[in-house]
Every structure is written in structure tokens, then in C-alpha cells.
C-alpha positions, 0 to 999 in steps of 0.5 A: 722205425727205429734201428741199434746198429747198421753193420756194412762187412756181417760174415755171423749173420747168414752166408758171405760178407752180409751187410746187417740191420739190425732193428729195434724191438721186439716182444719175445724177450727171450732169456738171456737174448742175445741182443737184449739190449735191442728189444727196446720199441725207443732204443737206437736211433730213427732211421732215416732217408739218409740211414737207407741210402747208407745202407742199399750203397752197402749192399751194391758194393760187390763184396756184400752177398746180401742183407740180414735182417735182425734185431730187435724182430724184423715182423714187429716192424712190417712198415719200416723193413717191407718199402726197405727192402723193395728198394733192396729188391729194385738195386740189388736183386740177387743178393738174397735177404737173410732175416731173423725171427722170434717166430716160427713158419708158420706163424708167420705165413699165418699173418698176413701182414707179416707173410707179406715181409717172408715173401719178401725174403730168401732166407727165415731163421726161425724160433725163439731162441731156448738157452736150453738149446743153446749150442754153438757150434750149430751155424748162424743160430743160437739154440738147435730149434731154430730152422735154416728155411728157404723161404722160396722153395717153401712157398712154392711148396706148399711145405717147409724146405730148411736150407742147409741141411 
């Protein structure tokens, strides 16, 4: 897995002060993507054990509200993210994990491989960015087609449960 950046203090990508990991690689190629440079699967740097340790120390800090995964496309980085999320949950289980994806919730749960990561997370911001639907007034998303979903409540209920709506 490769990543473009690891932010210790991020207030733009989820509630509270979060640690955010921007993975690289995305085939959605949304027009006017805010992280176009992270669409390239060879961008950034190789994710290492020392990066994992650094991320864990950031997430465990009392000021940190949780972890946010974005990119690039997290659901195109399953092999690297599932074990990482498992390690985060082992040391900071009370801190929610947000994940941003160009895939919709329905697309993710239909794919067993993608669902593996989804089931470990708490909040999903789903859907491709659509420039014509851009709305800077929306909390934690770029276009009005995107939804903020409570993953665990949705899995329990068998239907989408929106978060913050």
C-alpha cells in the first residue's frame, strides 16, 4: 500500500480532531477531484511498519477523536487497510473510524472484499464527487449526492441509516 499523507491533526474530514490517512490509487477519476494527485497508484510513498507505529501513536493520543481513511480510494487498498484498521481497533476501540469512498454503500456491501473493510469502520461518506453538485456548505462532503452513513446501524438494520441528518 502507498500513501500520500498522514495528518496527525485534521478537523476537515470527520468530527473532532482526527488522524487522517490519505492512501493513493483511485480509478474513479472524478472530475475536479480535490486529491487528483492521489489517483495514481504509484504516487506517495510505501506504507511501512514505522508509519503504522506513528499512526497508532497519533490515534491513541487523548486529543484524537478517531481515524479517517481517504485518498485516493480506501476500498481499492483493502489489503493494506484491513490489517491496519484491526490494529487501530485493538488499541483505540472507542474511537470511531470514518472512511471516504467514491463507491456507494450499496456497491461496497455487494462486494465481500470491500465489505470486509466496511464492517470494521463506523462512518462512511459515500459516492463519487460530482462537480455539478458541489456545495461548500455541506459538512464533511463535497457534493450533495454524497451521504454520511452510520455503518454499524445500517448493517444492524439492513438499510441505510444516515448520520448527522
